[in-house]
C-alpha positions as CSV (number, residue, x, y, z in Angstrom):
1,X,0.0,0.0,0.0
2,X,2.8,2.4,0.8
3,X,4.0,2.1,-2.8
4,X,0.7,3.0,-4.5
5,X,1.2,5.4,-7.4
6,X,-1.0,7.1,-10.1
7,X,0.1,4.4,-12.4
8,X,-0.5,1.3,-10.3
9,X,-3.5,2.3,-8.1
10,X,-6.0,0.7,-10.5
11,X,-4.2,-2.7,-10.3
12,X,-3.9,-2.3,-6.5
13,X,-7.7,-1.9,-6.4
14,X,-8.3,-4.9,-8.5
15,X,-5.9,-6.9,-6.2
16,X,-8.1,-6.0,-3.2
17,X,-11.0,-7.9,-4.6
18,X,-11.5,-11.3,-2.9
19,X,-11.0,-14.6,-4.5
20,X,-14.5,-15.8,-3.7
21,X,-16.1,-12.8,-5.5
22,X,-18.8,-13.4,-8.0
23,X,-17.1,-13.4,-11.5
24,X,-19.5,-11.0,-13.1
25,X,-19.2,-8.6,-10.2
26,X,-15.4,-8.8,-10.5
27,X,-15.7,-8.0,-14.2
28,X,-18.1,-5.1,-13.7
29,X,-16.2,-3.5,-10.8
30,X,-12.8,-4.0,-12.4
31,X,-14.0,-2.3,-15.6
32,X,-15.8,0.5,-13.8
33,X,-12.8,1.5,-11.7
34,X,-10.5,1.1,-14.7
35,X,-12.5,3.6,-16.7
36,X,-13.0,6.0,-13.7
37,X,-9.2,6.0,-13.0
38,X,-8.4,6.4,-16.7
39,X,-10.8,9.3,-16.9
40,X,-9.2,11.0,-13.9
41,X,-5.7,10.5,-15.3
42,X,-6.6,11.5,-18.8
43,X,-8.3,14.8,-17.8
44,X,-6.1,15.4,-14.7
45,X,-9.3,15.8,-12.7
46,X,-9.0,18.6,-10.1
47,X,-10.3,18.6,-6.5
48,X,-12.9,21.2,-7.4
49,X,-14.1,19.1,-10.4
50,X,-14.2,16.0,-8.3
51,X,-16.2,17.8,-5.6
52,X,-18.6,19.1,-8.3
53,X,-19.2,15.5,-9.4
54,X,-19.9,14.4,-5.9
55,X,-22.3,17.4,-5.5
56,X,-24.1,16.3,-8.6
57,X,-24.7,12.8,-7.2
58,X,-25.8,14.2,-3.9
59,X,-28.2,16.6,-5.7
60,X,-29.8,13.7,-7.6
61,X,-30.2,11.8,-4.3
62,X,-31.7,14.8,-2.6
63,X,-34.7,15.1,-5.0
64,X,-35.3,11.4,-5.6
65,X,-38.9,10.4,-4.8
66,X,-41.5,7.9,-6.0
67,X,-42.5,10.5,-8.7
68,X,-39.0,11.9,-9.5
69,X,-36.2,9.6,-10.6
70,X,-33.3,11.9,-11.2
71,X,-30.7,9.1,-11.4
72,X,-32.8,7.5,-14.2
73,X,-33.0,10.9,-15.9
74,X,-29.3,11.3,-15.7
75,X,-28.7,8.0,-17.3
76,X,-31.2,8.9,-20.0
77,X,-29.7,12.3,-21.0
78,X,-26.1,10.9,-20.9
79,X,-27.2,8.2,-23.5
80,X,-26.5,5.3,-21.1
81,X,-30.1,4.1,-21.0
82,X,-30.3,4.0,-24.8
83,X,-27.0,2.4,-25.2
84,X,-28.0,-0.4,-22.9
85,X,-31.3,-0.8,-24.8
86,X,-29.4,-1.0,-28.1
87,X,-26.9,-3.5,-26.8
88,X,-29.6,-5.9,-25.8
89,X,-32.3,-5.3,-28.6
90,X,-33.0,-8.4,-30.8
91,X,-32.4,-7.3,-34.4
92,X,-35.4,-9.3,-35.6
93,X,-37.8,-7.7,-33.1
94,X,-39.1,-4.2,-32.6
95,X,-36.4,-2.0,-31.1
96,X,-36.4,-1.3,-27.4
97,X,-36.3,2.3,-26.2
98,X,-36.0,4.0,-22.8
99,X,-38.5,3.3,-20.0
100,X,-38.2,6.9,-18.8
101,X,-38.8,8.1,-15.3
102,X,-42.6,8.5,-15.5
103,X,-43.9,4.9,-15.7
104,X,-46.6,4.2,-13.0
105,X,-47.2,0.6,-12.0
106,X,-50.7,-0.8,-11.6
107,X,-52.4,0.9,-14.5
108,X,-56.1,0.1,-14.8
109,X,-57.4,-2.3,-17.4
110,X,-58.0,-0.9,-20.8
111,X,-60.2,-3.0,-23.1
112,X,-59.2,-3.5,-26.8
113,X,-60.8,-0.6,-28.5
114,X,-60.9,1.4,-25.2
115,X,-60.5,5.2,-24.8
116,X,-57.8,7.1,-22.9
117,X,-58.7,10.6,-24.1
118,X,-61.9,11.0,-22.1
119,X,-62.6,14.7,-21.7
120,X,-59.1,15.9,-22.5
121,X,-58.6,18.3,-25.4
122,X,-56.1,17.9,-28.3
123,X,-56.5,16.0,-31.6
124,X,-58.1,12.5,-31.4
125,X,-55.7,9.7,-32.2
126,X,-56.7,6.1,-32.9
127,X,-53.9,3.6,-32.6
128,X,-54.0,0.0,-33.7
129,X,-51.8,-2.9,-34.6
130,X,-51.0,-6.5,-34.0
131,X,-48.4,-8.0,-31.7
132,X,-46.5,-10.6,-33.8
133,X,-43.6,-13.0,-33.5
134,X,-40.5,-12.7,-35.7
135,X,-42.1,-15.0,-38.3
136,X,-45.1,-12.6,-38.6
137,X,-47.6,-14.7,-36.7
138,X,-50.0,-13.0,-34.2
139,X,-49.1,-13.7,-30.6
140,X,-52.3,-14.5,-28.6
141,X,-53.0,-13.1,-25.1
142,X,-50.2,-10.6,-25.1
143,X,-50.3,-7.7,-22.6
144,X,-49.5,-4.0,-23.4
145,X,-48.9,-1.4,-20.7
146,X,-49.5,1.9,-22.4
147,X,-48.8,5.4,-21.1
148,X,-48.1,8.9,-22.5
149,X,-48.3,12.7,-21.7
150,X,-51.5,14.6,-21.7
151,X,-51.9,17.3,-24.4
152,X,-50.2,19.8,-22.0
153,X,-47.0,17.8,-22.2
154,X,-47.2,16.5,-18.6
155,X,-47.4,12.9,-17.3
156,X,-50.0,12.2,-14.7
157,X,-47.3,12.0,-12.0
158,X,-46.2,15.6,-12.8
159,X,-49.7,17.2,-12.9
160,X,-52.0,17.8,-10.0
161,X,-54.9,18.3,-12.4
162,X,-54.7,14.7,-13.7
163,X,-55.6,11.6,-11.7
164,X,-52.9,9.1,-10.9
165,X,-53.6,6.9,-13.9
166,X,-54.6,9.5,-16.5
167,X,-53.3,8.4,-19.9
168,X,-52.3,5.0,-18.5
169,X,-53.8,1.6,-19.4
170,X,-53.1,-2.1,-19.3
171,X,-54.5,-4.0,-22.3
172,X,-54.8,-7.8,-22.5
173,X,-55.1,-8.9,-26.1
174,X,-57.1,-11.8,-27.6
175,X,-56.2,-14.7,-29.8
176,X,-55.7,-12.5,-32.8
177,X,-53.0,-10.4,-31.1
178,X,-54.7,-7.1,-32.1
179,X,-54.6,-4.0,-30.0
180,X,-56.5,-0.8,-30.5
181,X,-57.3,2.3,-28.5
182,X,-58.1,6.0,-28.8
183,X,-56.3,8.8,-27.0
184,X,-55.2,12.4,-27.4
185,X,-52.2,13.0,-29.6
186,X,-49.2,13.1,-27.2
187,X,-47.3,16.3,-27.0
188,X,-43.5,16.9,-27.2
189,X,-42.2,18.0,-23.8
190,X,-39.1,18.9,-21.8
191,X,-37.6,16.6,-19.4
192,X,-37.3,18.1,-15.8
193,X,-34.6,20.6,-16.0
194,X,-34.9,22.2,-12.5
195,X,-32.5,19.8,-10.8
196,X,-28.9,18.5,-11.3
197,X,-29.7,17.0,-14.7
198,X,-30.9,20.3,-16.0
199,X,-27.6,21.9,-14.9
200,X,-25.7,19.3,-16.9
201,X,-27.8,20.0,-20.0
202,X,-27.2,23.7,-19.7
203,X,-23.5,23.2,-19.1
204,X,-23.4,21.2,-22.3
205,X,-25.4,23.7,-24.3
206,X,-28.2,21.2,-24.8
207,X,-32.0,21.6,-24.8
208,X,-34.3,19.4,-22.7
209,X,-36.9,18.5,-25.4
210,X,-38.2,15.1,-26.3
211,X,-40.3,14.3,-29.3
212,X,-43.9,13.2,-28.6
213,X,-44.4,9.5,-28.2
214,X,-46.4,6.6,-26.9
215,X,-44.8,4.3,-24.3
216,X,-45.3,0.5,-24.5
217,X,-44.3,-2.4,-22.3
218,X,-45.3,-5.5,-24.2
219,X,-45.3,-9.0,-22.6
220,X,-46.3,-12.5,-23.7
221,X,-45.5,-15.9,-22.3
222,X,-42.5,-17.4,-24.0
223,X,-41.3,-14.0,-25.4
224,X,-38.8,-11.4,-24.3
225,X,-40.5,-8.4,-22.7
226,X,-40.2,-5.3,-24.8
227,X,-39.9,-1.8,-23.4
228,X,-40.3,0.7,-26.2
229,X,-41.8,4.0,-27.4
230,X,-43.1,5.1,-30.8
231,X,-42.7,8.5,-32.4
232,X,-44.6,10.4,-35.2
233,X,-42.5,11.2,-38.2
234,X,-43.5,14.9,-38.3
235,X,-42.3,15.8,-34.8
236,X,-39.9,18.7,-34.7
237,X,-37.6,17.0,-32.2
238,X,-37.5,13.6,-33.9
239,X,-33.8,14.1,-34.7
240,X,-32.9,16.0,-31.5
241,X,-34.2,13.7,-28.7
242,X,-32.4,14.7,-25.6
243,X,-32.5,11.1,-24.3
244,X,-31.5,9.4,-27.6
245,X,-34.6,7.2,-27.7
246,X,-35.6,7.4,-31.4
247,X,-34.9,4.4,-33.6
248,X,-35.8,4.2,-37.3
249,X,-38.3,1.3,-36.9
250,X,-40.1,3.2,-34.1
251,X,-41.1,6.1,-36.3
252,X,-44.7,6.0,-37.4
253,X,-47.0,8.2,-39.5
254,X,-50.3,9.8,-38.3
255,X,-52.8,9.9,-41.1
256,X,-55.7,12.3,-40.9
257,X,-59.1,10.7,-41.7
258,X,-62.7,12.0,-41.9
259,X,-65.1,11.3,-39.1
260,X,-67.1,8.9,-41.3
261,X,-64.0,6.7,-41.6
262,X,-63.9,6.0,-37.8
263,X,-64.5,2.3,-37.4
264,X,-67.1,0.4,-35.4
265,X,-66.1,-1.7,-32.4
266,X,-64.3,1.1,-30.5
267,X,-65.4,2.5,-27.2
268,X,-66.3,5.9,-28.8
269,X,-67.7,4.6,-32.1
270,X,-70.6,6.8,-33.1
271,X,-69.3,9.7,-31.0
272,X,-66.7,11.0,-33.5
273,X,-67.9,14.0,-35.5
274,X,-64.6,15.6,-36.6
275,X,-61.6,14.3,-38.5
276,X,-59.2,12.2,-36.4
277,X,-55.6,10.9,-36.7
278,X,-55.0,7.2,-37.3
279,X,-51.8,5.1,-37.0
280,X,-51.2,1.4,-37.5
281,X,-48.1,0.0,-35.8
282,X,-47.3,-3.7,-35.4
283,X,-45.1,-4.8,-32.5
284,X,-42.7,-7.7,-33.0
285,X,-41.5,-9.8,-30.1
286,X,-38.6,-12.2,-30.0
287,X,-38.8,-15.6,-28.3
288,X,-37.0,-16.1,-25.0
């Protein structure tokens, strides 16, 4: 220990790890410390900069709550969340994308054809599609957890004027694998920028905007669970997503249709008197 130097401290750390250590933990901790030490050596990190980094972590911890996940947000805006998603996406399946910090567990049931818009304003959007396997066959009895922003760009957990499960629904599909629902067109929005993550964005000269999107978690027995989000092709922030969540296969097109084209079998059939937006988006799951 008395002979530790800037050159050998990384190897000294690795030598401290016990022989009975889990191999994967050894790999992860060794690589983590290797990169942290290399970063400090490469940049000649100062005490003030080190203290600023510690303050950032403490600031994230200070505002963490069940409704505010600042560490997740930090991972998102640094691109780490998306990188992990891409590393583990199956190339034959729909791409995964970031979960984000606003998912609420325990969403109420939403029937196939159900409505999430209710009395909210904004353009009416009908979304439908089929959950399929990588061979194109419908997957029966899949489950889709759906959530999004209200037209004001806020998730329910951010907005006192919405109930807890506003714009959240849990849909169980039938044998045909088809899903369908109506909602308000999601709005583009800014990620929370009033905390430590916002300070990082400003320091990097970056904006906090995300393109509008729908979130899905899709599950089916025998298949890998998919966490993803889908984006309209006309959104102004499609190529500037601050959390790097957009993938080519997750971009969809909203098509405007007249009221008389609204189909039967939906919860609000017969109640649509103006034009509406429609999108068809199939989801592909990979087998376990």
